[in-house]
N, C-alpha and C positions, 0 to 999 in steps of 0.2 A: 214325580216331582210336583204334580198338581196336588197330591195329597198333603205335601208339606205346606204349600201355600194355602190350601183349604183350612188346615189347622191354624195357621197364623191369622187367617182372615177373620176369625171370631172377634178379635180385638183390633182389627185394622180399619182405618178410615179410608185411606187411599194408598195405592202403590204406583210410584212414579218409576217407570221402566220395568213393568211386569214381565215382558218378553225376555229382557236381559236377565232377570232373576231366574226364570225357568231354564234358560240356557246355562247359566252359571251353576245352578243346582245340579244340572245333568252332566256337567263337565267332569265330575269326580274329584275336583280339587277343593281343598278347604277354602271357604270364603273368609275374607277379613271383614269383620263386622265392626264398624266404628261406633263406639259409645263414648261421647264426649261430655264432660261436665266442667262448668266453671266452679271454682272452689269458694263460693260465697256463703252458702248455707247448707251444711252437711246433714240435713234432715230429710231423708228419703221417706216417701209415703206410698200408699197403695197406688196412687196415680203413676208415680215413677215405676212401680213394680210391674205394671202392665208391660212396659218395654223390656224390663229385665227378664220376665218369664218367657217372652218371645225369643229373646237371645238365648236363654237356657235351653229351649227346645232345639235351637240350631246347634248349640254346643253339644248336645247329646247325639247329634248326627255327625259330629266331628269338625264343625266349623269353629273358627277362632274369634272371640271377642277381643278387640283391641281397645282397652280402657284408656281413653285419653284424658289426662288430668290437665285442664287448661290453666296452668300456672301463669303463663304469660298473658293470656286473654283475661284472666281474672284481674290483672293489674289494669286492664282497659275497662272492663265492666260491660256485661251484656245489657243492652238497652231494651231487650224484649219485655213487653208488658209494663214498661216504666214510663211515667209521665214526667219524670225529672231525672237528672243525672245521678247514677249510683255513687255512693261514697266508695273510695278505694281502700282495699285491705292491706295491712302490712305483711311482710314476708312470713313472720311467725304464725299469724292467723291462717295464711294460705297453707303452710305446711301442716298445721294441726287439722285443718279441714280436709286436706288430702288423705291423711291417715284415717279420719273418721269415715270418709267415703269408701275407702277400701274395705274397712270392717263391715260396712252396711251392705255393699253389693255382694260380699261373700255369703250373706244370708240366703241368696238366691243363685248367683252365678257359680259355676265351677271355676276354681282358681288354679287348677293344675296347668303348668306351662304349655301343655299341648293344645289347650283351648282358651288360654287367657294370657294376654300380654299387656303390660302397663307402659304407657308412653307419656311424655310431657311435651307440650308444644314449645316450651322454651328450648328444647333440643335443636329445633331448626330456626326459631326466630332469634335467639341470642347470637347465633352464628351467621345470620343473614346480613350481608352488606346493605347499607342504606340504598345504594343504587338498585339492587335487586328488589328491595321492598317497594321502592317507587315504581319499578316496572310492574309489580303486581297491581298497585293502585291504578296504573294506567290501563289495565284490562277491564276495569269496571267504570261505568259512567255514572254521573250524578243522577241522571234520569232513572237508572236501574235502582239506585239506593232509595231515591225519593218515591219509588213505586210502593215502598213498604208503608202500609196504612198507619203504623205507629208513628213513623216520622212525619207523615202528612198531618196527623192529628195534632202533634206537638207544634208544628208550624202554624196551623190554623188557630190554635189556642194562644199563640204568641209566646210559647215557651222555647227556651234556647235548646239547641242540639250541639253538644260539644263535638269537635272534629274527631276525637278518639272514638266517640260512639258511632259515627258514620263509618269508620273503617272497621269496626268490630265484625260485621258480617263478612267483610273481605278476609279477615284473619281466620274466622271459623271456616269459611269456604276453602281456603288454601290448605287447612289442616287435612281435608279429605285427600288432596293430592299427596301431601307429604307422607301420610301414613298408608297410602295405597288402599283406600277404602273401596270394598266391593258393594257394601250395603250399610245403610244406617237406619236405625229405627228410632223415631222421634215423635214428640207431640206435634200437633199441627201448627203450634205457634213457632216452631223452629224450621218450618218448611222453607221459608225465604232464604235463611242462611245456608241450608243444605242444598238448595237449588244452585246457590253460588258455588258450592263444592262441585257439582256437576259441570258448571260453567268452566271452572279452572281446570278440571281434569281433561275436558275436551280441548281447551285451548292449549294445554301443555302435553297433548299427545297420549292421553290415558283414557281407557273406557270409562264412561261416567258411572258413578255409584248409583245403585238403586236406592230410592228413598221410600220407606214405609212410614206413613203417619198413623198414629194410633188414636183410639177413641179417648176423649177427655170427658170425665164425669164431674159433676159439681161436688163440692165438699159436703160434709155431713149436715150442714145447714140447708142444703138444697139450693144454694145460691151460687156464689163464686167458686172457681176451682180451688182444690185443696191448697192451703197456704198456712205456713206457720204464723204469719202476722195476723191472720184472721182466726187462728186457733180452730180451724174447721177441718182438720186433716186427721188421718189415721196413720201414724208413723210405723215404719218397719220395725223400729226398736220398741214400740209400745208393748207393754205386757199383754199376755193373752186376756187378762181381765179387762184391760183398757180397750183392746180391740173389740172384744165381745160387747162391752157396754156402749161404746161409741156407735157400733152398728145397730144396736137396739134403739138408739136415739134418732136414727135418720127418718126423714119424712117417708110416708108410705110409697110415694111415687119413685123413690130411689131404689126400691128393692129390686126391680127388674134390671136396670142398668148396672147396678153393683153386682148382682148375681151373674150377669152376662160377662162382665170384664174382669171381675176380681176373684172368680171361682172357676173350677172346671166341672161344675155340675152339668149334666146333660141338658141340652137346650129345651127338651120337652119339660124337664123339671123346672128350668128357669121360667118357662111360660106358665107353669102351674103356680109358681111363687108370685108371679106378676098378677095372676087372677085373684089369688088370695089377698094380696096387698090392696087390690082395687076394691075388694069386698069390705075392707076396713075391720075395725073391732078386733076380736080375738083371732080372726083369720089372718089379719095383717100382722098381729103380734107373732103368730106361729110362723109366718113366712120369714119374719126377721130372725127368729130363733134358728131356723134352718140356714139362712144366709150367714149369720154370725158363726154358727158351728162350722160351716164349710170354709169360711175364711180362716178361722183359728186352726182348723185341721191342716190347711195348706202350709201354714207357717210354723205350727208348733206340734202337729201330730194329732191323731184321732183321740188318744187318751186324754190329752189336755183339753181338747174341745168338749169331750163328754163331761169332764169335771166342771168346766165353766158353765156349760148348759145346766147341769144340776144345781150349781150354786146360784145361778140367776133365777131358775124356777123356784128354788127354795125361798129366796129373798123376796121375789116380786109376786110370783103366782100364789105362793102360800102366805104372803103378807107377813113373813117373819123377818126379823132384823138380823143382819150379819152378826156373827159372834165376836168379830175382831174390830169393832168400831173404835177408832182412836178417841180418847178423851182430851178435850182442850179446856184449859183454864184461862179465861180472858183476863188480862191484866188491866187493859184500858176500857173506857166506856164505849159502847156502840149504841147508836140512836135508831138506826134504820136497818131493814133487811139487807140493803146493799152494804152498809158498814159492817154488818155481821159477816157477810160472805167475804168481804175484803180482808177481814181479820183472819178468817179460816184459810183463805187461799191467797196469801200475800204476793205470790210470784205472778199472778195473773192481773190483767188490766181491768179497771172498773167497767170499761165499756163491754168487755167480754162477759163479765159477771152480770152486768145489767141485761145482756141478751139472754143469758141462762134463765134469769128470773122471768123475763117477758115470754120466753118460750115454754114456761110452765115446768121447767126442769128442777125447781127448788121446792122442797117441802119442809115444813117445820112441824115436828110432832104429828106427822101424817097429814098435815093440812097444806095444800098448795099455796105458795106465796107468789103472787104475780105483780106486786107493786114494790119496786125497789125503795120507795120512800116511806113505806109503811113502818110505823114504830115497832120496835121489838124490845122485849125485856129479857136479857140473857140470863135467865135462871136455868133450871134443869131442862135442856132442850136436846132433841135429836134432829139433826139437819141432814137432808140429802140434797146434794147439789150436783146435777148431772146423773147419768144412769147408774154409776156404781161408786160414788164418792159420798162417804158418810162421816159425820162428826157428832160426838156427844159433848155438849157444853155443860160445864159446871161453873158456878159463880166463883170468883176469887175469894179467898178468906177475908180480904178487906171488905168486899161487898157484903159478905154474910154478916160480919160484925156490925156493919152499918144498918 
């Protein structure tokens, strides 16, 4: 049983109830592993996948993941990491997000009924009398809730906390009792809520769940954790090309933590990659190539990874251009580098595009563009924006006649 925990420990930050986990693993019965999600943003990334791969290891040993779709708690809104109240979603959006979540977790988890069960917390909350719900609230004190640093920060900043946000941790905690959770694997930002799960289980006569918190790494910009709003994440549904390119763009100091938690490379290999990244230059580039290939192999297979590695080396190491650069004819005027980028990537925010430029990720005809306000003449140009995004610009027929 120690070997199971040792394997999980590679991406573990802390284990709350480790002795209980050893006992349960040795009991021979399948564990019920709680994996709960609120149905707000169905975009899973490599950070989420750390937890999923740990659950997959346990599934392969015969344990069962109970995938809890928080359709009721989504109507409340998880306040974790929020400085203001979340907007609430309508039922159609919740249903669509639930379907997307199920599709994405199936990229990693086994979904055969022997090791995978889907539940919704509306099953117990919709049927719960108000008196019983009030009884749950009576088992948690105001002091317990206000011990959460996020709530204290909002009070100190003079920002309001809605009552439904205060009760959210209570609802998530009770979920652990309702679904008979033995173990949950979460990011450290969810520890407070899952500790309440242990609290309810003990109060209601059930052994408390074990809580494993996992390592959280920064996004590809090396700053905040991966987030869709910051566009600094690598999505599970990203193409192999996008995964490879994003990993080649990370700061050198992220090579070691990314290789440690996002791959199964031997730890001595990870240490070697860290040393190469510290050396900088071509050594750091080669370390990123090895990292990117390992991640793409994990999700798409070794053959796809080899193809992406060859394509990247051909394009960047050999300084050749891709053969499939899309051609864009600009209809309207563009005055600056930022305007040009916004015309080429209309779905992205100007603030994100400005960051790309400042980070040196944009070149125009092989010349790095670092000033978003620099004037640009959109004649025959080849633009690279980000590690693997290319456009070829041709002037519009109107501009040519003028």
